[in-house]
PDB file of N, CA, C and O in Angstrom:
ATOM      1  N   UNK A   1       1.532 -16.934 -13.723  1.00  0.00           N
ATOM      2  CA  UNK A   1       2.211 -17.945 -13.309  1.00  0.00           C
ATOM      3  C   UNK A   1       2.960 -19.406 -14.299  1.00  0.00           C
ATOM      4  O   UNK A   1       2.689 -20.420 -14.944  1.00  0.00           O
ATOM      5  N   UNK A   2       3.430 -19.033 -14.081  1.00  0.00           N
ATOM      6  CA  UNK A   2       3.938 -20.407 -14.878  1.00  0.00           C
ATOM      7  C   UNK A   2       4.596 -21.978 -13.947  1.00  0.00           C
ATOM      8  O   UNK A   2       5.140 -21.908 -12.845  1.00  0.00           O
ATOM      9  N   UNK A   3       4.375 -23.237 -14.693  1.00  0.00           N
ATOM     10  CA  UNK A   3       4.878 -24.266 -13.815  1.00  0.00           C
ATOM     11  C   UNK A   3       4.763 -25.219 -15.330  1.00  0.00           C
ATOM     12  O   UNK A   3       4.297 -25.240 -16.469  1.00  0.00           O
ATOM     13  N   UNK A   4       5.690 -26.044 -14.192  1.00  0.00           N
ATOM     14  CA  UNK A   4       5.295 -27.930 -15.296  1.00  0.00           C
ATOM     15  C   UNK A   4       4.374 -28.732 -14.570  1.00  0.00           C
ATOM     16  O   UNK A   4       3.830 -28.579 -13.476  1.00  0.00           O
ATOM     17  N   UNK A   5       4.311 -29.934 -15.736  1.00  0.00           N
ATOM     18  CA  UNK A   5       3.935 -31.172 -15.399  1.00  0.00           C
ATOM     19  C   UNK A   5       5.083 -32.494 -14.976  1.00  0.00           C
ATOM     20  O   UNK A   5       5.950 -32.923 -15.737  1.00  0.00           O
ATOM     21  N   UNK A   6       4.807 -32.989 -13.534  1.00  0.00           N
ATOM     22  CA  UNK A   6       5.700 -33.976 -14.426  1.00  0.00           C
ATOM     23  C   UNK A   6       4.758 -34.787 -14.883  1.00  0.00           C
ATOM     24  O   UNK A   6       3.558 -34.660 -14.635  1.00  0.00           O
ATOM     25  N   UNK A   7       5.439 -35.962 -15.812  1.00  0.00           N
ATOM     26  CA  UNK A   7       5.215 -37.259 -16.250  1.00  0.00           C
ATOM     27  C   UNK A   7       4.225 -37.604 -15.967  1.00  0.00           C
ATOM     28  O   UNK A   7       3.263 -37.723 -16.726  1.00  0.00           O
ATOM     29  N   UNK A   8       4.291 -38.008 -13.932  1.00  0.00           N
ATOM     30  CA  UNK A   8       2.711 -38.290 -13.445  1.00  0.00           C
ATOM     31  C   UNK A   8       2.256 -37.809 -13.845  1.00  0.00           C
ATOM     32  O   UNK A   8       1.687 -38.500 -14.690  1.00  0.00           O
ATOM     33  N   UNK A   9       1.762 -36.155 -13.979  1.00  0.00           N
ATOM     34  CA  UNK A   9       0.774 -35.585 -13.789  1.00  0.00           C
ATOM     35  C   UNK A   9       0.432 -35.549 -15.389  1.00  0.00           C
ATOM     36  O   UNK A   9      -0.713 -35.973 -15.547  1.00  0.00           O
ATOM     37  N   UNK A  10       0.848 -35.302 -16.224  1.00  0.00           N
ATOM     38  CA  UNK A  10       0.608 -35.400 -17.125  1.00  0.00           C
ATOM     39  C   UNK A  10       0.189 -37.141 -17.839  1.00  0.00           C
ATOM     40  O   UNK A  10      -0.115 -37.320 -19.018  1.00  0.00           O
ATOM     41  N   UNK A  11       0.228 -37.621 -17.379  1.00  0.00           N
ATOM     42  CA  UNK A  11      -0.683 -38.937 -17.581  1.00  0.00           C
ATOM     43  C   UNK A  11      -1.488 -39.566 -16.659  1.00  0.00           C
ATOM     44  O   UNK A  11      -1.800 -40.756 -16.606  1.00  0.00           O
ATOM     45  N   UNK A  12      -1.790 -38.669 -15.953  1.00  0.00           N
ATOM     46  CA  UNK A  12      -2.621 -38.874 -14.998  1.00  0.00           C
ATOM     47  C   UNK A  12      -3.677 -38.101 -15.539  1.00  0.00           C
ATOM     48  O   UNK A  12      -4.741 -38.694 -15.716  1.00  0.00           O
ATOM     49  N   UNK A  13      -3.600 -36.726 -15.882  1.00  0.00           N
ATOM     50  CA  UNK A  13      -4.753 -35.962 -16.039  1.00  0.00           C
ATOM     51  C   UNK A  13      -4.965 -36.218 -17.111  1.00  0.00           C
ATOM     52  O   UNK A  13      -6.026 -36.804 -16.897  1.00  0.00           O
ATOM     53  N   UNK A  14      -4.821 -36.289 -18.347  1.00  0.00           N
ATOM     54  CA  UNK A  14      -4.780 -36.888 -20.043  1.00  0.00           C
ATOM     55  C   UNK A  14      -5.985 -38.530 -19.259  1.00  0.00           C
ATOM     56  O   UNK A  14      -7.161 -38.555 -19.622  1.00  0.00           O
ATOM     57  N   UNK A  15      -5.629 -39.309 -18.587  1.00  0.00           N
ATOM     58  CA  UNK A  15      -5.880 -40.373 -18.653  1.00  0.00           C
ATOM     59  C   UNK A  15      -8.099 -39.925 -17.700  1.00  0.00           C
ATOM     60  O   UNK A  15      -9.211 -40.346 -17.381  1.00  0.00           O
ATOM     61  N   UNK A  16      -7.333 -39.034 -17.771  1.00  0.00           N
ATOM     62  CA  UNK A  16      -8.538 -38.855 -16.309  1.00  0.00           C
ATOM     63  C   UNK A  16      -9.759 -37.495 -17.138  1.00  0.00           C
ATOM     64  O   UNK A  16     -10.739 -36.823 -16.818  1.00  0.00           O
ATOM     65  N   UNK A  17      -8.971 -37.698 -18.186  1.00  0.00           N
ATOM     66  CA  UNK A  17      -9.944 -36.668 -19.374  1.00  0.00           C
ATOM     67  C   UNK A  17     -10.286 -35.043 -18.562  1.00  0.00           C
ATOM     68  O   UNK A  17     -11.340 -34.407 -18.581  1.00  0.00           O
ATOM     69  N   UNK A  18      -9.089 -34.731 -17.945  1.00  0.00           N
ATOM     70  CA  UNK A  18      -8.965 -33.095 -17.497  1.00  0.00           C
ATOM     71  C   UNK A  18      -7.853 -31.834 -18.102  1.00  0.00           C
ATOM     72  O   UNK A  18      -6.778 -31.393 -17.695  1.00  0.00           O
ATOM     73  N   UNK A  19      -8.484 -31.625 -18.940  1.00  0.00           N
ATOM     74  CA  UNK A  19      -8.346 -30.224 -20.138  1.00  0.00           C
ATOM     75  C   UNK A  19      -7.437 -30.185 -19.088  1.00  0.00           C
ATOM     76  O   UNK A  19      -7.468 -30.594 -17.927  1.00  0.00           O
ATOM     77  N   UNK A  20      -5.827 -29.028 -20.423  1.00  0.00           N
ATOM     78  CA  UNK A  20      -4.749 -28.796 -19.687  1.00  0.00           C
ATOM     79  C   UNK A  20      -5.530 -27.431 -18.408  1.00  0.00           C
ATOM     80  O   UNK A  20      -5.338 -27.142 -17.227  1.00  0.00           O
ATOM     81  N   UNK A  21      -6.331 -26.991 -19.400  1.00  0.00           N
ATOM     82  CA  UNK A  21      -7.245 -25.485 -19.678  1.00  0.00           C
ATOM     83  C   UNK A  21      -7.621 -24.889 -17.698  1.00  0.00           C
ATOM     84  O   UNK A  21      -7.661 -23.921 -16.939  1.00  0.00           O
ATOM     85  N   UNK A  22      -7.787 -26.232 -17.798  1.00  0.00           N
ATOM     86  CA  UNK A  22      -8.773 -26.335 -16.426  1.00  0.00           C
ATOM     87  C   UNK A  22      -7.806 -26.251 -15.124  1.00  0.00           C
ATOM     88  O   UNK A  22      -7.876 -25.615 -14.072  1.00  0.00           O
ATOM     89  N   UNK A  23      -6.921 -27.127 -15.633  1.00  0.00           N
ATOM     90  CA  UNK A  23      -5.976 -27.319 -14.212  1.00  0.00           C
ATOM     91  C   UNK A  23      -5.405 -25.595 -14.372  1.00  0.00           C
ATOM     92  O   UNK A  23      -6.047 -24.972 -13.526  1.00  0.00           O
ATOM     93  N   UNK A  24      -4.558 -24.724 -15.046  1.00  0.00           N
ATOM     94  CA  UNK A  24      -4.296 -23.539 -15.418  1.00  0.00           C
ATOM     95  C   UNK A  24      -5.521 -22.463 -14.558  1.00  0.00           C
ATOM     96  O   UNK A  24      -5.221 -21.534 -13.808  1.00  0.00           O
ATOM     97  N   UNK A  25      -6.684 -22.831 -14.859  1.00  0.00           N
ATOM     98  CA  UNK A  25      -7.630 -21.989 -14.150  1.00  0.00           C
ATOM     99  C   UNK A  25      -7.773 -22.386 -12.634  1.00  0.00           C
ATOM    100  O   UNK A  25      -8.103 -21.552 -11.792  1.00  0.00           O
ATOM    101  N   UNK A  26      -7.467 -23.906 -12.277  1.00  0.00           N
ATOM    102  CA  UNK A  26      -7.682 -24.257 -11.292  1.00  0.00           C
ATOM    103  C   UNK A  26      -6.689 -23.365  -9.985  1.00  0.00           C
ATOM    104  O   UNK A  26      -6.976 -23.054  -8.829  1.00  0.00           O
ATOM    105  N   UNK A  27      -5.089 -23.106 -11.056  1.00  0.00           N
ATOM    106  CA  UNK A  27      -4.241 -22.925 -10.333  1.00  0.00           C
ATOM    107  C   UNK A  27      -3.687 -21.526 -10.245  1.00  0.00           C
ATOM    108  O   UNK A  27      -2.668 -21.233  -9.620  1.00  0.00           O
ATOM    109  N   UNK A  28      -4.724 -20.373 -11.178  1.00  0.00           N
ATOM    110  CA  UNK A  28      -4.068 -20.158 -11.158  1.00  0.00           C
ATOM    111  C   UNK A  28      -6.017 -18.329 -10.414  1.00  0.00           C
ATOM    112  O   UNK A  28      -5.892 -17.155 -10.064  1.00  0.00           O
ATOM    113  N   UNK A  29      -7.318 -19.245 -10.573  1.00  0.00           N
ATOM    114  CA  UNK A  29      -8.272 -18.804  -9.681  1.00  0.00           C
ATOM    115  C   UNK A  29      -8.518 -19.479  -9.119  1.00  0.00           C
ATOM    116  O   UNK A  29      -9.452 -20.153  -9.553  1.00  0.00           O
ATOM    117  N   UNK A  30      -7.711 -20.077  -7.130  1.00  0.00           N
ATOM    118  CA  UNK A  30      -8.349 -21.392  -6.622  1.00  0.00           C
ATOM    119  C   UNK A  30      -9.773 -20.923  -5.953  1.00  0.00           C
ATOM    120  O   UNK A  30     -10.063 -19.729  -6.030  1.00  0.00           O
ATOM    121  N   UNK A  31     -10.086 -21.242  -5.723  1.00  0.00           N
ATOM    122  CA  UNK A  31     -11.204 -21.425  -4.471  1.00  0.00           C
ATOM    123  C   UNK A  31     -10.583 -21.523  -3.038  1.00  0.00           C
ATOM    124  O   UNK A  31     -10.958 -20.974  -2.002  1.00  0.00           O
ATOM    125  N   UNK A  32      -9.395 -22.481  -3.289  1.00  0.00           N
ATOM    126  CA  UNK A  32      -9.097 -22.401  -1.945  1.00  0.00           C
ATOM    127  C   UNK A  32      -8.278 -24.047  -2.149  1.00  0.00           C
ATOM    128  O   UNK A  32      -8.556 -25.177  -2.552  1.00  0.00           O
ATOM    129  N   UNK A  33      -6.897 -23.135  -1.464  1.00  0.00           N
ATOM    130  CA  UNK A  33      -5.370 -23.804  -1.395  1.00  0.00           C
ATOM    131  C   UNK A  33      -5.262 -23.848   0.372  1.00  0.00           C
ATOM    132  O   UNK A  33      -5.511 -23.207   1.393  1.00  0.00           O
ATOM    133  N   UNK A  34      -4.445 -25.679  -0.379  1.00  0.00           N
ATOM    134  CA  UNK A  34      -4.682 -26.501   1.363  1.00  0.00           C
ATOM    135  C   UNK A  34      -2.930 -26.860   1.298  1.00  0.00           C
ATOM    136  O   UNK A  34      -2.332 -27.481   0.419  1.00  0.00           O
ATOM    137  N   UNK A  35      -2.466 -26.328   2.359  1.00  0.00           N
ATOM    138  CA  UNK A  35      -1.155 -26.682   2.071  1.00  0.00           C
ATOM    139  C   UNK A  35      -0.950 -28.472   2.944  1.00  0.00           C
ATOM    140  O   UNK A  35      -1.365 -28.599   4.096  1.00  0.00           O
ATOM    141  N   UNK A  36      -0.476 -29.340   2.414  1.00  0.00           N
ATOM    142  CA  UNK A  36      -0.270 -29.914   2.919  1.00  0.00           C
ATOM    143  C   UNK A  36       1.064 -30.208   3.643  1.00  0.00           C
ATOM    144  O   UNK A  36       1.088 -30.878   4.676  1.00  0.00           O
ATOM    145  N   UNK A  37       2.096 -29.726   3.113  1.00  0.00           N
ATOM    146  CA  UNK A  37       3.452 -29.378   4.063  1.00  0.00           C
ATOM    147  C   UNK A  37       3.893 -28.209   3.198  1.00  0.00           C
ATOM    148  O   UNK A  37       3.438 -27.586   2.238  1.00  0.00           O
ATOM    149  N   UNK A  38       5.462 -28.179   4.303  1.00  0.00           N
ATOM    150  CA  UNK A  38       5.675 -26.851   3.328  1.00  0.00           C
ATOM    151  C   UNK A  38       5.780 -26.794   2.158  1.00  0.00           C
ATOM    152  O   UNK A  38       5.648 -25.602   1.883  1.00  0.00           O
ATOM    153  N   UNK A  39       5.996 -27.549   0.952  1.00  0.00           N
ATOM    154  CA  UNK A  39       6.337 -27.619  -0.230  1.00  0.00           C
ATOM    155  C   UNK A  39       4.372 -28.228  -0.578  1.00  0.00           C
ATOM    156  O   UNK A  39       3.287 -27.740  -0.897  1.00  0.00           O
ATOM    157  N   UNK A  40       4.741 -29.021  -0.374  1.00  0.00           N
ATOM    158  CA  UNK A  40       2.835 -29.257  -1.519  1.00  0.00           C
ATOM    159  C   UNK A  40       1.789 -28.739  -0.983  1.00  0.00           C
ATOM    160  O   UNK A  40       1.485 -28.985   0.184  1.00  0.00           O
ATOM    161  N   UNK A  41       1.285 -28.170  -1.541  1.00  0.00           N
ATOM    162  CA  UNK A  41      -0.487 -27.355  -1.926  1.00  0.00           C
ATOM    163  C   UNK A  41      -0.919 -28.110  -2.290  1.00  0.00           C
ATOM    164  O   UNK A  41      -0.352 -29.070  -2.813  1.00  0.00           O
ATOM    165  N   UNK A  42      -2.420 -27.912  -2.108  1.00  0.00           N
ATOM    166  CA  UNK A  42      -2.996 -27.936  -3.050  1.00  0.00           C
ATOM    167  C   UNK A  42      -4.252 -27.698  -3.500  1.00  0.00           C
ATOM    168  O   UNK A  42      -5.146 -28.207  -2.825  1.00  0.00           O
ATOM    169  N   UNK A  43      -4.678 -26.859  -4.765  1.00  0.00           N
ATOM    170  CA  UNK A  43      -5.218 -26.160  -5.299  1.00  0.00           C
ATOM    171  C   UNK A  43      -6.761 -26.785  -5.706  1.00  0.00           C
ATOM    172  O   UNK A  43      -6.978 -27.840  -6.302  1.00  0.00           O
ATOM    173  N   UNK A  44      -7.658 -25.901  -5.248  1.00  0.00           N
ATOM    174  CA  UNK A  44      -9.306 -26.463  -5.275  1.00  0.00           C
ATOM    175  C   UNK A  44      -9.986 -25.679  -5.995  1.00  0.00           C
ATOM    176  O   UNK A  44     -10.121 -24.556  -5.509  1.00  0.00           O
ATOM    177  N   UNK A  45     -10.461 -25.857  -6.969  1.00  0.00           N
ATOM    178  CA  UNK A  45     -12.166 -25.015  -6.984  1.00  0.00           C
ATOM    179  C   UNK A  45     -13.175 -26.050  -7.586  1.00  0.00           C
ATOM    180  O   UNK A  45     -12.708 -27.024  -8.178  1.00  0.00           O
ATOM    181  N   UNK A  46     -14.532 -25.898  -7.470  1.00  0.00           N
ATOM    182  CA  UNK A  46     -15.312 -26.299  -8.208  1.00  0.00           C
ATOM    183  C   UNK A  46     -16.454 -25.303  -9.163  1.00  0.00           C
ATOM    184  O   UNK A  46     -17.237 -24.370  -8.985  1.00  0.00           O
ATOM    185  N   UNK A  47     -15.967 -26.180 -10.256  1.00  0.00           N
ATOM    186  CA  UNK A  47     -16.414 -26.579 -12.054  1.00  0.00           C
ATOM    187  C   UNK A  47     -17.459 -26.669 -12.164  1.00  0.00           C
ATOM    188  O   UNK A  47     -17.962 -26.863 -11.057  1.00  0.00           O
ATOM    189  N   UNK A  48     -18.091 -26.643 -12.847  1.00  0.00           N
ATOM    190  CA  UNK A  48     -19.621 -27.204 -13.302  1.00  0.00           C
ATOM    191  C   UNK A  48     -19.040 -27.419 -14.708  1.00  0.00           C
ATOM    192  O   UNK A  48     -18.557 -26.609 -15.498  1.00  0.00           O
ATOM    193  N   UNK A  49     -19.324 -29.434 -14.831  1.00  0.00           N
ATOM    194  CA  UNK A  49     -18.757 -29.797 -16.427  1.00  0.00           C
ATOM    195  C   UNK A  49     -20.502 -30.318 -16.493  1.00  0.00           C
ATOM    196  O   UNK A  49     -20.815 -31.160 -15.651  1.00  0.00           O
ATOM    197  N   UNK A  50     -21.566 -29.853 -17.426  1.00  0.00           N
ATOM    198  CA  UNK A  50     -22.339 -30.496 -17.993  1.00  0.00           C
ATOM    199  C   UNK A  50     -23.624 -29.744 -16.974  1.00  0.00           C
ATOM    200  O   UNK A  50     -24.046 -28.588 -16.934  1.00  0.00           O
ATOM    201  N   UNK A  51     -23.868 -30.567 -16.467  1.00  0.00           N
ATOM    202  CA  UNK A  51     -24.820 -30.437 -14.975  1.00  0.00           C
ATOM    203  C   UNK A  51     -24.771 -30.782 -13.855  1.00  0.00           C
ATOM    204  O   UNK A  51     -25.698 -31.075 -13.099  1.00  0.00           O
ATOM    205  N   UNK A  52     -23.231 -30.763 -13.608  1.00  0.00           N
ATOM    206  CA  UNK A  52     -22.576 -31.475 -13.131  1.00  0.00           C
ATOM    207  C   UNK A  52     -21.937 -30.136 -12.087  1.00  0.00           C
ATOM    208  O   UNK A  52     -21.581 -29.114 -12.675  1.00  0.00           O
ATOM    209  N   UNK A  53     -21.837 -30.181 -10.832  1.00  0.00           N
ATOM    210  CA  UNK A  53     -20.745 -29.527 -10.067  1.00  0.00           C
ATOM    211  C   UNK A  53     -19.355 -30.662  -9.898  1.00  0.00           C
ATOM    212  O   UNK A  53     -19.468 -31.819  -9.492  1.00  0.00           O
ATOM    213  N   UNK A  54     -18.157 -30.049 -10.287  1.00  0.00           N
ATOM    214  CA  UNK A  54     -17.112 -31.344  -9.470  1.00  0.00           C
ATOM    215  C   UNK A  54     -15.698 -30.327  -8.796  1.00  0.00           C
ATOM    216  O   UNK A  54     -14.984 -29.402  -9.183  1.00  0.00           O
ATOM    217  N   UNK A  55     -15.858 -31.136  -7.647  1.00  0.00           N
ATOM    218  CA  UNK A  55     -13.912 -30.358  -7.651  1.00  0.00           C
ATOM    219  C   UNK A  55     -12.975 -30.499  -8.001  1.00  0.00           C
ATOM    220  O   UNK A  55     -12.791 -31.665  -8.350  1.00  0.00           O
ATOM    221  N   UNK A  56     -11.918 -29.683  -8.157  1.00  0.00           N
ATOM    222  CA  UNK A  56     -10.908 -30.302  -9.184  1.00  0.00           C
ATOM    223  C   UNK A  56     -10.245 -29.587  -7.609  1.00  0.00           C
ATOM    224  O   UNK A  56     -10.510 -28.696  -6.802  1.00  0.00           O
ATOM    225  N   UNK A  57      -8.585 -31.359  -8.010  1.00  0.00           N
ATOM    226  CA  UNK A  57      -8.098 -31.175  -7.208  1.00  0.00           C
ATOM    227  C   UNK A  57      -6.874 -31.272  -7.374  1.00  0.00           C
ATOM    228  O   UNK A  57      -6.533 -32.450  -7.484  1.00  0.00           O
ATOM    229  N   UNK A  58      -5.634 -30.186  -7.477  1.00  0.00           N
ATOM    230  CA  UNK A  58      -4.596 -29.708  -7.581  1.00  0.00           C
ATOM    231  C   UNK A  58      -3.496 -30.054  -7.159  1.00  0.00           C
ATOM    232  O   UNK A  58      -3.046 -29.205  -6.390  1.00  0.00           O
ATOM    233  N   UNK A  59      -2.471 -31.397  -7.381  1.00  0.00           N
ATOM    234  CA  UNK A  59      -1.626 -31.379  -6.141  1.00  0.00           C
ATOM    235  C   UNK A  59       0.085 -30.763  -7.120  1.00  0.00           C
ATOM    236  O   UNK A  59       0.575 -31.204  -8.160  1.00  0.00           O
ATOM    237  N   UNK A  60       0.722 -29.230  -5.881  1.00  0.00           N
ATOM    238  CA  UNK A  60       1.608 -28.649  -6.417  1.00  0.00           C
ATOM    239  C   UNK A  60       3.144 -28.607  -5.435  1.00  0.00           C
ATOM    240  O   UNK A  60       3.151 -27.879  -4.442  1.00  0.00           O
ATOM    241  N   UNK A  61       4.566 -29.532  -5.833  1.00  0.00           N
ATOM    242  CA  UNK A  61       5.045 -28.582  -6.000  1.00  0.00           C
ATOM    243  C   UNK A  61       5.214 -27.439  -5.772  1.00  0.00           C
ATOM    244  O   UNK A  61       4.970 -26.804  -6.798  1.00  0.00           O
ATOM    245  N   UNK A  62       5.674 -26.440  -4.507  1.00  0.00           N
ATOM    246  CA  UNK A  62       5.427 -25.378  -4.884  1.00  0.00           C
ATOM    247  C   UNK A  62       7.279 -24.743  -4.711  1.00  0.00           C
ATOM    248  O   UNK A  62       7.634 -23.873  -5.505  1.00  0.00           O
ATOM    249  N   UNK A  63       8.458 -25.346  -3.487  1.00  0.00           N
ATOM    250  CA  UNK A  63       9.610 -25.111  -3.557  1.00  0.00           C
ATOM    251  C   UNK A  63      10.470 -25.586  -4.715  1.00  0.00           C
ATOM    252  O   UNK A  63      11.683 -25.460  -4.546  1.00  0.00           O
ATOM    253  N   UNK A  64      10.011 -26.165  -5.983  1.00  0.00           N
ATOM    254  CA  UNK A  64      10.243 -26.478  -6.944  1.00  0.00           C
ATOM    255  C   UNK A  64       9.780 -24.788  -7.901  1.00  0.00           C
ATOM    256  O   UNK A  64       8.912 -23.925  -7.770  1.00  0.00           O
ATOM    257  N   UNK A  65      10.987 -25.045  -8.871  1.00  0.00           N
ATOM    258  CA  UNK A  65      11.426 -23.202  -9.910  1.00  0.00           C
ATOM    259  C   UNK A  65      11.043 -23.497 -11.279  1.00  0.00           C
ATOM    260  O   UNK A  65      11.880 -24.290 -11.711  1.00  0.00           O
ATOM    261  N   UNK A  66      10.314 -23.277 -12.022  1.00  0.00           N
ATOM    262  CA  UNK A  66       9.023 -23.524 -11.602  1.00  0.00           C
ATOM    263  C   UNK A  66       8.441 -24.222 -10.726  1.00  0.00           C
ATOM    264  O   UNK A  66       8.897 -25.363 -10.642  1.00  0.00           O
ATOM    265  N   UNK A  67       7.304 -23.892  -9.788  1.00  0.00           N
ATOM    266  CA  UNK A  67       6.394 -25.099  -9.832  1.00  0.00           C
ATOM    267  C   UNK A  67       5.780 -25.793 -10.247  1.00  0.00           C
ATOM    268  O   UNK A  67       5.115 -25.601 -11.265  1.00  0.00           O
ATOM    269  N   UNK A  68       5.817 -27.303  -9.288  1.00  0.00           N
ATOM    270  CA  UNK A  68       6.123 -28.482 -10.778  1.00  0.00           C
ATOM    271  C   UNK A  68       4.924 -29.221  -9.929  1.00  0.00           C
ATOM    272  O   UNK A  68       4.991 -29.786  -8.837  1.00  0.00           O
ATOM    273  N   UNK A  69       3.382 -28.947 -11.142  1.00  0.00           N
ATOM    274  CA  UNK A  69       2.397 -30.447 -10.699  1.00  0.00           C
ATOM    275  C   UNK A  69       2.861 -31.287 -10.773  1.00  0.00           C
ATOM    276  O   UNK A  69       3.890 -31.558 -11.393  1.00  0.00           O
ATOM    277  N   UNK A  70       1.881 -32.229  -9.837  1.00  0.00           N
ATOM    278  CA  UNK A  70       2.548 -33.102  -9.294  1.00  0.00           C
ATOM    279  C   UNK A  70       1.531 -34.421 -10.147  1.00  0.00           C
ATOM    280  O   UNK A  70       1.893 -35.070 -11.128  1.00  0.00           O
ATOM    281  N   UNK A  71      -0.020 -34.551  -9.287  1.00  0.00           N
ATOM    282  CA  UNK A  71      -0.875 -34.646 -10.116  1.00  0.00           C
ATOM    283  C   UNK A  71      -2.793 -33.658 -10.177  1.00  0.00           C
ATOM    284  O   UNK A  71      -3.111 -32.471 -10.108  1.00  0.00           O
ATOM    285  N   UNK A  72      -3.621 -35.008 -10.341  1.00  0.00           N
ATOM    286  CA  UNK A  72      -4.301 -33.610 -10.459  1.00  0.00           C
ATOM    287  C   UNK A  72      -6.320 -35.580 -10.578  1.00  0.00           C
ATOM    288  O   UNK A  72      -6.510 -36.759 -10.877  1.00  0.00           O
ATOM    289  N   UNK A  73      -7.152 -34.077  -9.954  1.00  0.00           N
ATOM    290  CA  UNK A  73      -8.195 -35.075 -10.526  1.00  0.00           C
ATOM    291  C   UNK A  73      -9.556 -34.026 -10.035  1.00  0.00           C
ATOM    292  O   UNK A  73      -9.433 -32.972  -9.411  1.00  0.00           O
ATOM    293  N   UNK A  74     -11.124 -34.772 -10.607  1.00  0.00           N
ATOM    294  CA  UNK A  74     -11.789 -34.474 -10.255  1.00  0.00           C
ATOM    295  C   UNK A  74     -13.056 -35.323  -9.316  1.00  0.00           C
ATOM    296  O   UNK A  74     -13.375 -36.493  -9.530  1.00  0.00           O
ATOM    297  N   UNK A  75     -13.560 -34.593  -8.440  1.00  0.00           N
ATOM    298  CA  UNK A  75     -14.692 -35.925  -8.153  1.00  0.00           C
ATOM    299  C   UNK A  75     -15.784 -34.861  -7.568  1.00  0.00           C
ATOM    300  O   UNK A  75     -15.601 -33.651  -7.436  1.00  0.00           O
ATOM    301  N   UNK A  76     -16.891 -35.554  -7.267  1.00  0.00           N
ATOM    302  CA  UNK A  76     -18.910 -35.188  -7.174  1.00  0.00           C
ATOM    303  C   UNK A  76     -18.199 -35.466  -6.170  1.00  0.00           C
ATOM    304  O   UNK A  76     -17.068 -35.253  -6.606  1.00  0.00           O
ATOM    305  N   UNK A  77     -18.073 -35.836  -5.000  1.00  0.00           N
ATOM    306  CA  UNK A  77     -17.952 -35.862  -3.676  1.00  0.00           C
ATOM    307  C   UNK A  77     -17.195 -34.184  -2.842  1.00  0.00           C
ATOM    308  O   UNK A  77     -16.136 -33.991  -2.244  1.00  0.00           O
ATOM    309  N   UNK A  78     -18.509 -33.144  -3.244  1.00  0.00           N
ATOM    310  CA  UNK A  78     -17.911 -31.818  -2.699  1.00  0.00           C
ATOM    311  C   UNK A  78     -18.407 -31.461  -1.364  1.00  0.00           C
ATOM    312  O   UNK A  78     -18.285 -30.457  -0.662  1.00  0.00           O
ATOM    313  N   UNK A  79     -18.891 -32.377  -1.255  1.00  0.00           N
ATOM    314  CA  UNK A  79     -18.224 -32.276   0.814  1.00  0.00           C
ATOM    315  C   UNK A  79     -17.661 -33.632   1.285  1.00  0.00           C
ATOM    316  O   UNK A  79     -18.160 -34.652   1.761  1.00  0.00           O
ATOM    317  N   UNK A  80     -17.145 -33.463   1.149  1.00  0.00           N
ATOM    318  CA  UNK A  80     -15.568 -34.484   1.676  1.00  0.00           C
ATOM    319  C   UNK A  80     -14.998 -34.342   1.812  1.00  0.00           C
ATOM    320  O   UNK A  80     -14.356 -35.114   2.524  1.00  0.00           O
ATOM    321  N   UNK A  81     -14.106 -32.515   1.063  1.00  0.00           N
ATOM    322  CA  UNK A  81     -13.721 -31.922   1.335  1.00  0.00           C
ATOM    323  C   UNK A  81     -13.140 -30.794   1.409  1.00  0.00           C
ATOM    324  O   UNK A  81     -12.603 -30.443   2.460  1.00  0.00           O
TER     325      UNK A  81
END
């Protein structure tokens, strides 16, 4: 799957230390996809980093061609989502 990154996404992912290979992994093989609205989907995947599990959440505008990654983050609060 091809996709583009918004300027905001690129800045935030770098700031949060999230590797672009992880983003690709989350989008190509998500554990779950949440449809926030018709165009915005949230791709989620739990990955182990070190000794801890993190939930990665990547926000994508799927109406754009190719789909546009809006932002993303990771959290250790797995039960919250």
